[in-house]
N, C-alpha and C positions, 0 to 999 in steps of 0.2 A: 715334391716338397710336401711336408705334412701341414695340415690346417686344423684349426679348431672348427668343427662343424657347428658348434654352438656359438662361436664368435663371429665368423664371417660367412657362414654357409647356411645350412638347411633350416635351422631353427631361428636364425636371425638374431639381432641384437636390439635391445630396447634403448634407443638413443634419446637423449634429452638435449636439445640444442639450447645453449645458454649464450647470451650476448656477451662477448668479451673474449679474451685470449687467456686460457687457463693452462697453468704450467704443472700443477700437481693435484692429484686426487688420491685420497687415502681412506681406508676403512679397515677396521679390525674384525668386524662381524656384522652380518645382516645389512641393515640400511643406515647404519651410523656412518654417514659419508661426509667428508670435509674436503673442501676445494680451495686452492689458492690461485688467484689470477696474477697476471704479469705485473700488476700494480701493487702486489703484496696484500691484497684484500682477501680475507678469509670468509667463505660462506659455508653454511651447513645444509646438506641435503641437495638432491638433484633437482627437485621441483620447487624449492623455496629459495628466497633471496635474503634470508636472515643472515646478517653479517656480524662478524666479531672482529673488529679491527685491533691491531697493535699499533702503538704510537710510532714505533720505528718501522712499521711495515713487516709483513711476514715473509720470511725467506723459505721456511720449510715447516711441515707439520707432521705429527705422528699420532696414530690412533691404535690403541691396544684392543685385544679381543674382549676385555672386560669393560670396555667403554671409556677408558681413560684417554684424555686428549692433551697433547702438549705441542708447543710451537717454538720455533727459533725466530727471533726478529733479525732485521738487517744489521743490528749492532752486536750480534751474537748473544743477546739476552735470551734466556730460556723461561718460558711461561707455561704454567699448568692451567687448564680450564676447570674452574670451580665456581659453583653457584652462578652459572650463566655469565661468567666473566673471566678475565685472565688474572692470574696471580704470578708475579715475577719471583723466580727463584734467585735468592741472593748468594747461594753457595757455589754456583757453577755458571760458567759461560760455555758456549758451544758453537761449533760451525755446523753441526748436524746431530740429530738425535734419533733414537729408535726406542719406543716404549715396548717393553716386554709385558708389563702389567701396570696397574695403578700404583704399585709399590716399587717397581724396578724400571730404570731407564738406562740405556747405553747411550753414551755421547762421545763425539769426537771433539776434544778440546781445541783451543786455539793453536796449540803446537802440533796438532794432528795425531795426538795420542788417544786411543780408545780407552774409555773408563766406564765403570759401572756405578751408577748412583742409586742409593737406597732412598726413595722418596719418603717413605714412612719415617725413617730415622734421620733424614736430612744429612746423609753421610756418603762420601765417596769411598768405594772399596779400594784397598791398596793393591789388589791384583793387577798385574801388568798385562794388558791385551795387545800391546804393540801399536805400531803406526798404521792407520788406515785412512782412506779418503772418504769412505762411506760405509755405513753399517745398517743392517736391517735385522729385526728380531721378531720371533713369534712366541706365543704364550707357552708352547711346549718346550721351550729352551733352545730352539733352533736359532743359530746366529751365523749370518753370512756377512761378508764385507768385500770391499774393493780397494785395491792399491794400484794406481796407474792403470786402471781398467782391468787388471788381473782379478779373477774371482777367487775368493777365499771362503772356506767353511770351517767354523770352529768345532773341534772334536772333543772339547772339554778340557784340553790341556794346551793345545796350540792350534795354529791355523794350518789347514790342508789346502794346497793349491788345486783348484779345479780347472783343468785344461779344456781346450776345445773351442772356447769363445772368450773374447774380451767384451766387457759390458760397461756401459756408462750408468746403468740403473738396475737395481734388483729389488724384488719384493718377495718375502717369505710369509706364507700363512701358517705353515707347519713344516715339519721335516719332509713331507711328501708334496708340498705345494710351493714350488719355487719358480718364479718367472723373471725374465730380464729383457732389457733393451740394449742393443749395441750402438756403436757410434753412427751407424747408418740408419738408426731408428727401426731396425728389424727386431722382431719379437722371438723370444725363445722360452721354452720350458725345460727345466732340468728333469729328465726322466731316467730313473735308475742311476746311471753313471755317465750320461751324455746329454748334450743339448739338442733338443728337437725344435727345429725352426717352425714358426707359425706364419702363415701367409699374412701379408699386410705390413703396415708401418704405424707406429704409435709414438706419441710424445711422452706419455707417462702411463704407468700401469701399477695396480696394486691387487694383490690376491688376499682374500680373507680366510680365516680359519675354517669357515663353513663353505668354502669353495665357490665364492663369487668373485668375479673379476670386475673391477672398475677401471675405466680407461679414459684417457684423453686422446682423441683421434688427431693424427697429424693431417693438417689441411693446408691448402695453398692460399686461402683467403685470410682475412684478418680475424676470423673467429675460430674457436676450437670446439669441437663437439666433445661432450663428456657423456658417458653412458655406462650401463651395467650389463653383465651377462649372467642370467640366472642359471643355476644348476650346473655350473662348471665343476668338474672333478678331475678330469684327465684330458690331455690332448689326444687327438685321434689322427691316425695316418690315413687320410681319405684317398691317398694315391693307391691304396691296396684294394679299394672297393671297385 
């Protein structure tokens, strides 16, 4: 089995243990890190406890490479982070979102339809992206999705089915940086045209455009470790060493 030498092996991982149970960690670039705990409380940064709460509690958060941050609350309300606080968008509601940039957001509406929202113009594009359960986007235009755990990749015109693994979570940092977690919490990276399994299990993972992984470690106790892996660019097959 292939492993990340930089993730679970030789160079180690910089873990930061935070009190609580964390369900999502996201970052678009560098150290712009946002975390949600199981109570729906949002915190910013691995080493700080600065919190930015939503009245209805946070269900999901997305961070773009240009620093834009948006969140979905438990009532499907969508909020942009501006001026050190949350601004509710009145034009859309969503079950899940993926920021491509500070001006473009993809969102799964309450009917399960994927749509593209122009934040600058406050307008929803008319283009039909079909039904998806989950979407993830990168600033280079990369767009992947999930339907019934099947993996999809947008080719500019329609969705291509990516065979080999079913996933419950995906993250794309760019066209060449794609990672996922399956229903057994096993970790995979998409390399060329196939899934490469990575040793270990995780609760949540995100990959940035500059090649950093941020992860929530799956644990048996009441706490979840969150951490980062510096200098990640590609998976390695240590079994060949």
